C-alpha positions, 0 to 999 in steps of 0.5 A: 701697181700691177696694172701700171706694171702691165701698162708700162709692158704694154708701152715697152713693147710699142716702142720697140715695135715702133723702133723695128719698123724705122727700118729705112726700107718703110720709109723708101716704100712709103715715099715710093722712091729710092734717093740714089746719089751719083756724081754725075761727073764720072762717065761711063758710070754716071753722066750727063748726056743731052742733059739726062744722067745716064750711064752704067750706075744709073742704069743698074740703080734704076734696075735695083728701084724697079725690083724695090717697086719704087722710083729712082730718085737721082741726087748729084754730089761731088765726091768729096762730100758723097759719103758725108751726105749719105751719113747725114741722111740726105739720100738712101744709097749712093751707086757710085763705085764705092769700094767697102773698105774697112774704114768706110765699114765702121760708119755705113753698111755695104751691100754684096759686091757688084763690080769687080775692077782694079786700079790703073794709071792713066797717062798721055799717048804721047808720053814716052815714060814708062810708068810700071807703078806708083814707084816709078812715080816718085818726085812726080804728080799724080791725079786723083779724086779727092777723097777716093780709095785711089787717093789713099792708095796714092798716098801710100807711097812716100815720094809720090806728089798727090794732087787732089781734085773734085772729079775726074773730068779736073784731073784728066783735063790737067793731065792732057795738059801735062800739069800732072805726069799721070791720074790713077782710077778705075780701069774700067773707066780707061775703055770709055776714055779712049773711045768717047773722049778726044782727050789724048789719054791711054790706058798705063800699068795696072796698081795693086790688086783687083778690088770690088765695089758695092753699094753703102746704105745708113747703118742699121737698117738690116730689112733695107740691106737684105731688100737691096741684096735680094735685087741685086741677085735678081738682076743678075739671075734675070741678066738684066744686069748683064746686059747693061754691063755688056753695054758699057764694058764688054764683059759682066763686071759683076764677076771677078777677073779670076772666074772669067 
């Protein structure tokens, strides 16, 4: 009986050790790559230029993978299904301006914030109407990305006709054509649109308070989360994060605007 008890104890310890070793960090290290989901259609954060993925999030993700000692392996996914794909284990992280809402924290874990920004209206350049906020859009059509926190924010105001789209290119095109009255997205997106695209759009009024975005990963992986947080801290400390941020936004987006 004692021998059987001893063997059962050894087996239990072995199983416990196996469970502890099942952290996602081990799988990433063994694979030699970090699987990163991005939309690939969300400039300046992630988009294709001459057939190659580039953008702020892409460069930051590459820096993080390097700090982890692995390669960056990108997967492009429409925003509407990107969170579900992470829960299903199709990739390790999403580096795509994801707000760490309480609802999302119920099913996913998040790193420390890496971007601070806020929601902002996008309007046509020739629009003479002055939309000071979502209240002014009651009875009007507002374009947003499907499943985004901007969609949730827009739907919180009764009377606004919210139209959802797979991604930014679709609703920005409809806005330019007059099919919607305004769009809602990240304020960091606006300077890029003005500078890089030929669409007759401009930034409108800010909406709500400044928010932070973080990097989600599957729950139950504390070692992986700690490694990601350390990698983020390292690229902020060595100046590489700031260099990428200045390149795209002319400011260090890892710092809240109030801290500037």
